[in-house]
C-alpha positions as CSV (number, residue, x, y, z in Angstrom):
1,M,0.8,8.2,-26.0
2,N,-2.8,7.4,-24.7
3,C,-4.1,11.0,-24.9
4,L,-5.9,10.7,-21.6
5,F,-6.1,13.4,-19.0
6,A,-7.5,13.4,-15.5
7,E,-8.7,16.6,-13.7
8,I,-8.7,15.9,-10.0
9,Y,-10.0,18.4,-7.4
10,F,-9.6,17.9,-3.6
11,G,-11.8,19.6,-1.0
12,P,-15.5,20.8,-1.1
13,K,-16.8,22.1,-4.4
14,K,-18.1,25.4,-2.9
15,N,-19.9,26.7,0.1
16,S,-23.7,26.7,0.3
17,Y,-25.7,29.9,0.5
18,F,-25.3,29.9,4.3
19,G,-21.5,29.4,4.1
20,K,-21.5,25.8,5.2
21,N,-19.6,23.3,3.0
22,E,-21.9,20.7,1.4
23,Q,-19.0,18.1,1.1
24,P,-16.4,17.2,3.7
25,Y,-12.8,18.4,3.3
26,D,-11.6,14.9,2.1
27,Y,-14.0,15.1,-0.8
28,L,-12.6,14.6,-4.3
29,Y,-14.2,15.0,-7.8
30,G,-13.1,15.4,-11.3
31,R,-13.2,13.9,-14.8
32,I,-11.2,11.9,-17.2
33,V,-11.1,13.2,-20.7
34,K,-9.5,12.2,-24.0
35,V,-7.3,15.0,-25.4
36,T,-5.9,15.7,-28.9
37,P,-2.3,14.7,-29.5
38,A,-1.6,18.5,-29.9
39,Y,-2.3,18.9,-26.2
40,H,1.0,17.3,-25.2
41,A,2.9,20.0,-27.3
42,Y,0.6,22.7,-25.6
43,K,1.5,21.2,-22.2
44,L,5.2,21.3,-22.9
45,Q,4.9,24.9,-24.0
46,H,2.8,26.1,-21.0
47,G,4.3,23.9,-18.2
48,K,3.5,20.6,-16.5
49,R,0.3,22.0,-14.8
50,A,-1.4,23.3,-18.0
51,W,-5.0,22.1,-18.0
52,P,-6.4,21.3,-21.4
53,E,-8.4,24.1,-23.1
54,K,-11.8,23.2,-24.7
55,E,-10.2,22.8,-28.1
56,H,-7.9,20.0,-26.7
57,I,-10.7,17.9,-25.3
58,V,-12.0,15.3,-27.8
59,E,-14.4,13.5,-25.4
60,E,-15.3,13.3,-21.8
61,L,-14.9,9.7,-20.7
62,S,-16.0,9.7,-17.1
63,K,-16.8,11.8,-14.1
64,F,-15.9,10.8,-10.5
65,E,-16.5,11.9,-7.1
66,G,-16.3,10.6,-3.5
67,V,-14.6,10.9,-0.2
68,W,-11.2,9.4,-0.6
69,T,-11.3,7.9,2.9
70,E,-14.7,6.2,2.3
71,Q,-15.8,5.6,-1.3
72,I,-15.4,6.7,-4.9
73,S,-18.0,6.6,-7.6
74,F,-17.4,6.8,-11.4
75,D,-20.5,8.1,-13.5
76,G,-22.7,7.4,-10.5
77,N,-21.6,3.8,-10.0
78,K,-19.8,3.1,-6.7
79,Y,-16.4,1.7,-7.6
80,F,-15.1,1.1,-4.1
81,D,-16.4,1.6,-0.6
82,F,-14.1,1.1,2.4
83,R,-17.1,0.6,4.6
84,T,-18.2,-2.5,2.7
85,D,-15.3,-3.7,0.5
86,L,-12.7,-5.1,2.8
87,P,-9.1,-5.1,1.8
88,A,-7.4,-8.4,0.7
89,P,-6.2,-10.4,3.6
90,V,-2.5,-10.5,4.4
91,I,-1.0,-13.9,3.6
92,D,2.3,-14.6,5.4
93,D,5.1,-16.0,3.2
94,P,6.3,-19.3,4.6
95,H,9.8,-18.4,3.5
96,P,10.3,-14.6,4.0
97,L,13.4,-12.8,3.0
98,R,16.2,-12.5,5.7
99,S,15.4,-8.8,6.0
100,H,11.9,-9.7,7.3
101,S,11.1,-8.1,10.7
102,S,10.3,-11.5,12.1
103,Y,14.1,-12.2,12.1
104,R,14.9,-9.2,14.4
105,K,16.7,-10.4,17.4
106,D,14.4,-8.6,19.8
107,I,11.3,-10.3,18.3
108,Q,13.0,-13.7,18.5
109,M,13.7,-13.0,22.3
110,L,10.1,-12.0,22.8
111,K,8.9,-15.2,21.2
112,D,11.2,-17.1,23.6
113,G,9.6,-15.4,26.5
114,R,12.8,-13.3,27.4
115,L,10.9,-10.1,27.9
116,E,13.6,-8.0,29.6
117,E,16.3,-9.0,27.2
118,S,13.9,-8.3,24.3
119,Q,13.1,-4.8,25.6
120,T,16.8,-4.1,26.0
121,E,17.6,-5.2,22.5
122,K,14.7,-3.2,21.1
123,E,16.0,0.0,22.8
124,R,19.4,-0.8,21.4
125,I,18.1,-0.8,17.9
């Protein structure tokens, strides 16, 4: 039992004075805390969604915020940014499983230049 708990909130924190959201709707924020072992008994007693009370929190380990479609920062340090951190490239397996889509009959026909047969087979599937 690692005694860690993450509070995660989705959506803008609150409206500004003029009623406009300061953050976009895909905003997320929260914190990671270390809780006492007694919290697990409390959680079982009060249900799965029971948030820890102040007496259950031993230490706040990290705060995070970001826009889940763009970037996430932990304690003010940018952890990931979709705009600059590109995903890992896809590397084709030279020996894919027999269930791989490249073995589909319609795709094989398409590679052979048999367009009409390929389309008919695709519609059949």
